[in-house]
Every structure is written in C-alpha cells, then in structure tokens.
C-alpha positions in Angstrom: -42.6 17.8 24.4 -41.3 15.5 27.0 -39.4 17.0 29.9 -36.4 14.7 29.4 -36.2 15.6 25.7 -36.1 19.3 26.6 -33.4 18.7 29.2 -31.4 16.7 26.6 -31.7 19.4 23.9 -30.8 22.3 26.2 -27.9 20.4 27.7 -26.5 19.8 24.2 -27.0 23.5 23.3 -25.2 24.6 26.5 -22.4 22.1 26.0 -21.7 23.1 22.4 -21.9 26.8 23.3 -19.3 26.4 26.0 -17.0 24.5 23.5 -17.5 27.3 20.8 -16.8 30.0 23.4 -13.6 28.2 24.5 -12.4 27.8 20.9 -13.1 31.5 20.2 -11.2 32.6 23.4 -8.3 30.2 22.5 -8.0 31.7 19.0 -8.1 35.3 20.3 -5.5 34.7 23.0 -3.1 32.8 20.7 -3.6 35.0 17.7 -1.9 38.0 19.4 0.9 36.0 20.9 3.9 36.2 18.6 6.8 33.7 18.5 9.8 33.0 16.3 10.3 29.7 14.4 13.8 28.6 13.7 14.1 27.2 10.3 17.9 27.0 9.7 21.2 28.5 10.9 21.4 32.3 10.6 19.2 35.2 11.4 17.6 35.3 8.0 16.3 31.7 8.4 13.8 32.5 11.2 10.1 33.0 10.8 8.0 35.2 13.2 4.2 34.6 13.4 1.5 34.0 15.9 1.3 30.8 17.9 -2.1 30.0 16.5 -1.0 30.2 12.9 2.1 28.1 13.6 -0.1 25.4 15.3 -2.5 25.5 12.4 0.5 25.2 9.9 1.9 22.2 11.9 -1.5 20.6 11.8 -1.9 21.0 8.0 1.7 19.8 7.4 1.0 16.7 9.5 -2.1 16.0 7.5 -0.1 16.4 4.2 2.7 14.1 5.5 0.2 11.5 6.5 -1.5 11.5 3.1 1.8 11.4 1.3 3.0 8.4 3.4 -0.2 6.6 2.8 0.0 7.2 -0.9 3.6 5.9 -1.0 2.6 2.7 0.8 -0.4 2.2 -1.5 1.8 2.7 -4.6 4.4 0.2 -3.3 1.6 -2.3 -2.8 0.3 -1.7 -6.2 3.7 -2.1 -7.8 4.2 -5.5 -5.9 0.8 -6.6 -7.2 1.6 -5.6 -10.7 4.9 -7.5 -10.6 3.1 -10.6 -9.2 0.5 -10.5 -11.9 3.1 -10.0 -14.6 5.1 -13.0 -13.3 1.9 -15.1 -13.2 1.1 -14.1 -16.8 4.6 -15.0 -18.0 4.4 -18.4 -16.2 1.0 -19.1 -18.0 2.6 -18.1 -21.3 5.5 -20.3 -20.8 3.3 -23.2 -19.8 1.0 -22.7 -22.8 4.0 -22.6 -25.2 5.4 -25.7 -23.6 2.1 -27.5 -24.0 2.1 -26.7 -27.8 5.5 -28.4 -28.3 5.3 -31.8 -29.9 7.0 -34.6 -28.2 9.2 -37.0 -30.2 8.2 -40.6 -30.0 11.1 -42.9 -29.3 10.7 -46.2 -31.1 12.9 -49.1 -30.8 14.0 -50.6 -34.1 12.4 -54.0 -34.9 13.7 -56.8 -37.0 11.4 -55.7 -39.9 12.9 -52.2 -39.9 16.5 -53.2 -39.5 17.5 -56.8 -40.0 21.1 -56.1 -39.0 20.0 -55.1 -35.6 17.7 -57.6 -34.0 16.0 -56.6 -30.8 15.7 -59.4 -28.2 13.4 -58.7 -25.3 14.8 -60.2 -22.1 12.8 -60.5 -18.9 15.7 -61.4 -16.8 16.9 -59.1 -14.1 20.4 -57.8 -14.4 23.0 -59.6 -12.5 21.2 -63.0 -12.5 
C-alpha cells in the first residue's frame, strides 16, 4: 500500500479511538453524578437522577418536540391545501351548472306578431 494511504487510515483510527474514549469517560463521570430536577412546587415534585440520564432525556424530549412541531405545521399546510382544492372544485361545479342554464332570447314584437304595437326603428340619436 501507499505510505499516504497508511497514514490516512491510521490517523482516522486514532482520531475515532480518541473520540470513543472521550465519550466513554464522559458517560462514566456523569453517570455517577446525581442531581435533582425540579418539576413543580413541593418536595414530592422533584426528581433525582444522574446528569447523563437527564441530558439524554432532554435530548429525546427535544427530538419529540421537534417532530411534533413539524407534524403540526405539515398538517396545517395539508388542511389549507384541502380547503383550496375544495373551493376550486366548488367553483368548477358552479361554473359547469351555470353553463348548462339556457338563456332566454329577448325578441322585440314585430308588426306581424302584434299589429297593435308597431315597432319603428329610428336611427336618430336622442336629443337631436
């Protein structure tokens, strides 16, 4: 193998080993440290546990809150989209019903239809 490839592989191994060792030491030191978590007023509303478990719990609760918030916003967007589609569908239905209506033809009576009411077409403008 190439010398640079060996250096690269061993440097990654050393780097990830140091990170794993740090995580292990962090977990061991914080697992034994106890602390109280105040939940509500009164002595019975406190919770005693290790710092590590509380940090893990806070992390998990943050993930759950993020997912719930994202779900709420997606649901609101879906409801708006459904309302928009329903309104478009109703508008199309109204337009299609209106196009099916028959229009009434307005005819002016002629002399042949009603001799008592003669129609005289006048091309003059009003007021002249």
